[in-house]
C-alpha positions as CSV (number, residue, x, y, z in Angstrom):
1,M,0.0,0.0,0.0
2,Q,2.8,2.4,0.9
3,K,4.6,1.5,-2.3
4,K,1.5,2.4,-4.3
5,N,1.2,5.8,-2.5
6,W,4.9,6.6,-3.2
7,I,4.3,5.8,-6.9
8,L,1.3,8.2,-7.0
9,L,3.4,10.9,-5.3
10,I,6.3,10.6,-7.8
11,C,3.9,10.7,-10.7
12,S,2.3,13.9,-9.4
13,V,5.7,15.5,-9.0
14,L,6.6,14.5,-12.5
15,V,3.4,16.0,-13.9
16,I,4.0,19.3,-12.2
17,M,7.6,19.3,-13.4
18,F,6.4,18.6,-16.9
19,F,4.0,21.5,-17.0
20,W,6.5,23.8,-15.4
21,S,9.1,22.8,-18.0
22,C,6.5,23.6,-20.7
23,T,6.1,27.2,-19.4
24,S,8.1,29.5,-21.5
25,A,10.7,31.9,-20.2
26,E,8.5,34.8,-21.1
27,I,5.5,33.6,-19.1
28,T,7.8,32.7,-16.1
29,S,9.3,36.1,-16.2
30,A,5.9,37.8,-16.5
31,R,4.7,35.9,-13.4
32,I,7.7,37.1,-11.4
33,Y,7.2,40.7,-12.6
34,S,3.5,40.5,-11.8
35,R,4.3,39.2,-8.3
36,D,6.7,42.2,-7.8
37,K,4.2,44.6,-9.4
38,E,6.7,45.6,-12.1
39,Y,4.0,45.9,-14.7
40,E,5.9,47.6,-17.5
41,K,8.4,44.7,-17.5
42,E,5.6,42.2,-17.2
43,E,3.9,43.8,-20.3
44,E,7.2,43.4,-22.3
45,Q,7.3,39.7,-21.5
46,L,3.6,39.2,-22.2
47,L,4.0,40.9,-25.6
48,L,6.9,38.6,-26.4
49,A,4.9,35.6,-25.4
50,M,1.9,36.8,-27.4
51,N,4.0,37.2,-30.5
52,G,5.9,34.0,-30.0
53,T,5.2,30.4,-29.1
54,D,2.6,31.3,-26.4
55,S,0.2,33.0,-28.9
56,E,-2.4,30.3,-28.1
57,N,-1.9,30.3,-24.3
58,P,-5.0,31.9,-22.5
59,E,-2.9,32.9,-19.5
60,V,-1.0,35.5,-21.6
61,Y,-4.2,37.3,-22.6
62,F,-5.7,37.0,-19.1
63,K,-2.6,38.5,-17.5
64,M,-2.5,41.3,-20.1
65,A,-6.1,42.1,-19.2
66,S,-5.9,41.8,-15.4
67,D,-2.5,43.2,-14.8
68,I,-1.9,45.7,-17.6
69,Y,-5.1,47.1,-19.1
70,A,-7.2,46.9,-15.9
71,N,-4.5,48.9,-14.0
72,R,-4.7,51.5,-16.7
73,S,-8.5,51.6,-16.7
74,E,-8.5,50.6,-20.3
75,W,-11.7,48.6,-20.0
76,G,-12.3,48.0,-23.6
77,K,-8.9,46.5,-24.2
78,M,-9.3,44.6,-20.9
79,N,-12.5,42.9,-22.2
80,E,-10.9,42.2,-25.6
81,M,-8.1,40.3,-23.9
82,L,-10.5,38.5,-21.5
83,D,-12.7,37.4,-24.4
84,K,-9.6,36.2,-26.3
85,A,-8.6,34.1,-23.2
86,L,-12.0,32.6,-23.0
87,A,-12.0,31.7,-26.7
88,L,-8.7,29.9,-26.3
89,G,-9.9,27.7,-23.5
90,S,-12.5,28.7,-20.9
91,E,-11.9,25.5,-18.8
92,I,-8.1,25.6,-18.9
93,K,-6.6,26.2,-15.5
94,I,-4.3,29.2,-15.0
95,P,-2.6,30.8,-12.0
96,V,-4.8,33.7,-10.6
97,G,-3.2,35.2,-7.5
98,A,-2.5,32.3,-5.1
99,E,-5.0,30.0,-6.8
100,N,-5.3,27.9,-9.9
101,L,-8.6,28.7,-11.5
102,T,-10.2,28.0,-14.9
103,V,-10.1,30.9,-17.3
104,R,-13.8,31.2,-17.0
105,E,-13.6,31.6,-13.2
106,G,-10.7,34.0,-13.5
107,V,-12.5,36.2,-16.0
108,K,-15.6,36.3,-13.7
109,L,-13.4,37.2,-10.8
110,I,-11.5,40.1,-12.5
111,R,-14.6,41.6,-14.1
112,G,-16.6,41.2,-10.9
113,K,-13.9,42.9,-8.8
114,H,-13.7,46.0,-10.9
115,W,-17.4,46.1,-11.7
116,T,-18.3,46.0,-8.0
117,E,-16.0,48.9,-7.2
118,F,-17.6,51.2,-9.7
119,Y,-21.1,50.0,-9.2
120,N,-21.0,50.5,-5.4
121,N,-19.4,53.9,-5.8
122,G,-22.2,54.8,-8.3
123,A,-24.9,53.6,-5.9
124,G,-23.3,55.8,-3.1
125,A,-23.3,58.9,-5.3
126,Y,-26.9,58.2,-6.4
127,N,-28.0,57.9,-2.7
128,D,-26.1,61.1,-1.9
129,A,-28.0,62.8,-4.7
130,L,-31.4,61.8,-3.3
131,S,-30.6,62.3,0.4
132,G,-27.9,64.9,0.5
133,D,-27.7,68.7,-0.1
134,P,-30.3,69.5,-2.8
135,E,-27.9,72.0,-4.3
136,M,-25.4,69.2,-4.9
137,K,-28.0,66.8,-6.4
138,S,-27.0,67.4,-10.0
139,Q,-23.3,67.0,-9.3
140,F,-23.9,63.8,-7.5
141,L,-26.1,62.5,-10.3
142,D,-23.4,63.3,-12.9
143,E,-20.9,61.5,-10.7
144,A,-23.2,58.4,-10.4
145,I,-23.8,58.5,-14.2
146,E,-20.0,58.4,-14.9
147,L,-19.5,55.6,-12.4
148,F,-22.3,53.4,-13.7
149,T,-21.2,54.0,-17.3
150,T,-17.8,52.8,-16.4
151,A,-19.3,49.8,-14.6
152,I,-21.1,49.0,-17.9
153,L,-17.8,49.2,-19.8
154,I,-16.3,46.7,-17.4
155,S,-19.2,44.2,-17.4
156,P,-21.7,45.0,-20.2
157,S,-24.0,42.1,-19.3
158,E,-24.9,43.3,-15.7
159,G,-28.5,44.3,-16.1
160,K,-28.9,46.2,-12.8
161,T,-26.2,48.6,-13.8
162,Y,-28.3,49.8,-16.7
163,K,-31.3,50.0,-14.3
164,N,-29.5,52.3,-11.9
165,L,-28.1,54.4,-14.7
166,L,-31.7,54.8,-15.9
167,F,-32.8,56.0,-12.5
168,C,-30.1,58.7,-12.7
169,Y,-31.4,59.9,-16.0
170,V,-35.0,59.9,-14.7
171,Q,-33.9,62.1,-11.8
172,K,-32.1,64.5,-14.2
173,E,-35.2,64.4,-16.5
174,D,-32.8,63.7,-19.4
175,Q,-35.1,62.1,-22.0
176,E,-32.3,61.3,-24.4
177,G,-30.4,59.4,-21.7
178,I,-33.6,57.7,-20.5
179,D,-34.5,56.4,-24.0
180,A,-31.0,55.2,-24.8
181,T,-30.4,53.5,-21.4
182,L,-33.9,51.9,-21.3
183,A,-33.4,50.4,-24.8
184,E,-30.1,48.9,-23.8
185,A,-31.4,47.7,-20.4
186,L,-34.3,45.9,-21.9
187,K,-31.9,44.2,-24.4
188,I,-29.9,42.8,-21.5
189,S,-32.8,42.1,-19.1
190,P,-36.0,41.8,-21.2
191,E,-37.9,40.1,-18.3
192,D,-36.7,42.3,-15.4
193,T,-39.9,43.4,-13.7
194,D,-38.5,46.6,-12.2
195,L,-37.3,47.7,-15.6
196,L,-40.6,46.9,-17.2
197,L,-42.5,48.7,-14.5
198,T,-40.2,51.7,-14.9
199,A,-40.6,51.7,-18.6
200,G,-44.4,51.5,-18.2
201,Q,-44.5,54.3,-15.7
202,L,-42.3,56.5,-18.0
203,R,-44.7,55.9,-20.9
204,L,-47.6,56.7,-18.5
205,R,-45.9,60.0,-17.7
206,E,-45.7,60.8,-21.4
207,N,-49.5,59.9,-21.8
208,D,-48.4,57.0,-24.1
209,Y,-50.9,54.6,-22.7
210,Q,-50.7,52.0,-25.4
211,G,-46.9,52.0,-25.0
212,A,-47.2,51.7,-21.3
213,N,-49.6,48.8,-21.6
214,E,-47.1,46.7,-23.5
215,Y,-44.6,46.9,-20.7
216,L,-47.0,46.7,-17.8
217,E,-48.9,43.7,-19.1
218,L,-45.6,41.8,-19.5
219,A,-44.5,42.8,-16.0
220,F,-47.9,41.6,-14.7
221,T,-47.5,38.3,-16.6
222,L,-44.1,37.8,-14.9
223,T,-45.1,38.9,-11.4
224,P,-48.8,38.9,-11.0
225,H,-48.5,39.5,-7.2
226,D,-46.4,42.6,-7.4
227,V,-48.7,45.3,-6.1
228,E,-46.8,48.2,-7.7
229,V,-47.1,46.5,-11.1
230,V,-50.9,45.8,-10.5
231,K,-51.5,49.4,-9.4
232,S,-49.7,50.9,-12.5
233,L,-51.5,48.5,-14.8
234,A,-54.9,49.4,-13.2
235,N,-54.2,53.1,-13.7
236,N,-53.2,52.5,-17.3
237,Y,-56.4,50.6,-18.0
238,F,-58.3,53.5,-16.5
239,F,-56.7,55.9,-19.0
240,L,-57.3,53.5,-21.8
241,E,-60.9,53.3,-20.7
242,S,-60.6,49.5,-20.3
243,F,-62.7,49.8,-17.2
244,E,-63.6,46.2,-16.6
245,K,-59.9,45.3,-16.7
246,A,-59.1,48.2,-14.4
247,V,-61.7,47.0,-11.9
248,D,-60.1,43.6,-11.9
249,A,-56.6,44.9,-11.5
250,Y,-57.6,47.2,-8.6
251,N,-59.3,44.4,-6.8
252,R,-56.2,42.2,-7.2
253,A,-54.1,45.0,-5.7
254,L,-56.6,45.4,-2.8
255,Y,-56.4,41.7,-2.1
256,Q,-52.7,42.3,-1.3
257,E,-53.1,45.7,0.3
258,P,-56.6,45.9,1.7
259,D,-56.0,49.0,3.8
260,N,-54.5,51.0,0.9
261,S,-56.7,54.2,0.8
262,D,-55.2,55.3,-2.6
263,L,-56.4,52.0,-4.2
264,H,-59.9,52.4,-2.7
265,Y,-60.0,56.0,-3.9
266,N,-59.0,55.1,-7.4
267,L,-61.4,52.2,-7.5
268,G,-64.2,54.5,-6.3
269,L,-63.4,56.9,-9.1
270,L,-63.7,54.0,-11.5
271,Y,-67.0,52.9,-10.2
272,L,-68.3,56.5,-10.5
273,R,-67.2,56.5,-14.1
274,L,-69.1,53.2,-14.6
275,A,-72.1,54.6,-12.7
276,D,-71.8,51.8,-10.2
277,F,-72.8,54.2,-7.4
278,D,-73.3,51.6,-4.6
279,F,-69.8,50.3,-5.1
280,A,-68.4,53.9,-5.4
281,E,-70.1,54.8,-2.0
282,E,-68.4,51.8,-0.3
283,E,-64.9,52.7,-1.7
284,F,-65.1,56.4,-0.7
285,Q,-66.6,55.6,2.7
286,F,-63.4,53.5,3.4
287,V,-61.2,56.4,2.4
288,I,-63.2,58.8,4.6
289,D,-63.1,56.5,7.6
290,A,-59.3,56.4,7.2
291,N,-59.0,60.1,6.5
292,P,-62.0,62.1,7.8
293,D,-60.6,65.4,6.4
294,D,-60.1,64.1,2.9
295,W,-62.5,66.6,1.3
296,E,-62.0,65.2,-2.2
297,A,-63.2,61.8,-1.1
298,I,-66.1,63.5,0.7
299,L,-67.0,65.4,-2.5
300,L,-66.9,62.1,-4.5
301,I,-69.1,60.2,-2.1
302,A,-71.6,63.1,-2.3
303,E,-71.5,62.6,-6.1
304,A,-72.1,58.9,-5.6
305,F,-75.2,59.6,-3.4
306,R,-76.4,62.1,-5.9
307,G,-76.1,59.5,-8.7
308,N,-78.2,57.2,-6.6
309,E,-80.7,60.0,-6.0
310,R,-80.1,59.7,-2.3
311,W,-80.6,63.4,-1.8
312,E,-80.3,63.7,2.0
313,N,-77.0,61.8,2.1
314,A,-75.7,63.8,-0.8
315,E,-76.7,67.0,1.0
316,Y,-74.9,65.9,4.2
317,Y,-71.6,65.3,2.4
318,Y,-71.7,68.4,0.2
319,R,-72.2,70.5,3.3
320,Q,-69.1,68.8,4.8
321,V,-67.1,69.8,1.8
322,I,-68.2,73.4,2.0
323,E,-67.4,73.4,5.7
324,I,-63.8,72.4,4.9
325,K,-63.6,74.4,1.6
326,P,-66.0,77.4,1.9
327,D,-65.0,78.7,-1.5
328,H,-65.7,75.4,-3.4
329,S,-68.2,76.7,-6.0
330,S,-68.8,73.3,-7.6
331,A,-69.8,71.7,-4.3
332,M,-72.1,74.6,-3.5
333,R,-73.7,74.4,-7.0
334,N,-74.3,70.6,-6.6
335,L,-75.6,71.2,-3.1
336,A,-78.1,73.6,-4.7
337,V,-79.2,70.9,-7.1
338,V,-79.9,68.3,-4.3
339,I,-81.7,71.0,-2.3
340,Y,-84.0,71.6,-5.4
341,Q,-84.6,67.9,-5.7
342,Q,-85.9,67.9,-2.1
343,G,-88.4,70.7,-3.0
344,R,-86.6,73.5,-1.1
345,V,-86.6,75.8,-4.1
346,E,-85.8,79.2,-2.4
347,E,-82.9,77.7,-0.4
348,G,-81.6,76.1,-3.6
349,Q,-81.8,79.4,-5.5
350,E,-79.9,81.2,-2.7
351,L,-77.1,78.6,-2.8
352,L,-76.9,78.8,-6.6
353,E,-76.4,82.6,-6.4
354,Q,-73.7,82.1,-3.8
355,A,-72.0,79.5,-6.1
356,K,-72.1,82.0,-9.0
357,A,-70.5,84.7,-6.9
358,L,-67.6,82.3,-6.1
359,E,-66.9,81.5,-9.8
């Protein structure tokens, strides 16, 4: 048994010696200069190796990328060399620092290291823009844009870099930057829900409801339980006058956020539009119970009661609006109408005159 182990050990040593002997003088010298951080001398040896017998050795191109071009921040050349190394043999093992890694692992490591540095610094600058001195916001955003752009040069396939760059352009209201970055981001991550939601919301902001619908429906298909997606889709259906779809979407959102007053308010508006006054009353009553001074919800529940010809209830809520907003001529005019409907003609006429005076 011991003899067998000795034989295996000797064979292993011989294999190591064989591979070492196969390493050219240029690569050996480059490794030494790399260890000593003498990068100019290392580059000379790598160029000799690249133009000599080691032209097909992926280690040469990897070291040219990681030690030479990365240290000079020449990211395009770095990636060119890394791609060359991968093409020559992604599963070949090469020395990377103190380890032997496959070329694929080494490329991932080197790109990840530099990408992380620029991405994290970009995120820090973006956060400073949002939470720091307002007068410095534009400067911080420019800094973040530069850092995220560099991160993209280092690792063009990282989708979240584009997403954060997009947010910077949104904050700067730079439409050209928004359009270009969004197009690239969706090429890299066509099923990223956050990106699709942002794209849809941007189209909504531009009143491009058909364009918004394309993004929001895809986002909903991918993440049907994301309440932000559902809310945006519901709002967009409302603007498209796809009211039945909007009702369904709002109800889906409310299933997840039953206490969300904004959702109840929007659904109430939708029911008013559909002349479903009973449902509208329920939704606005929820809002009022949560926010008793919300005069807009009070006005709308009055409208719902008026639609149902429940004149006394409508009168009660119109008077509440006028108590909060004494100069609200529309509320006063509608109050006059419901007073007329109850047969109090003189009182209604007086209120109508007051409403005219406020207009």
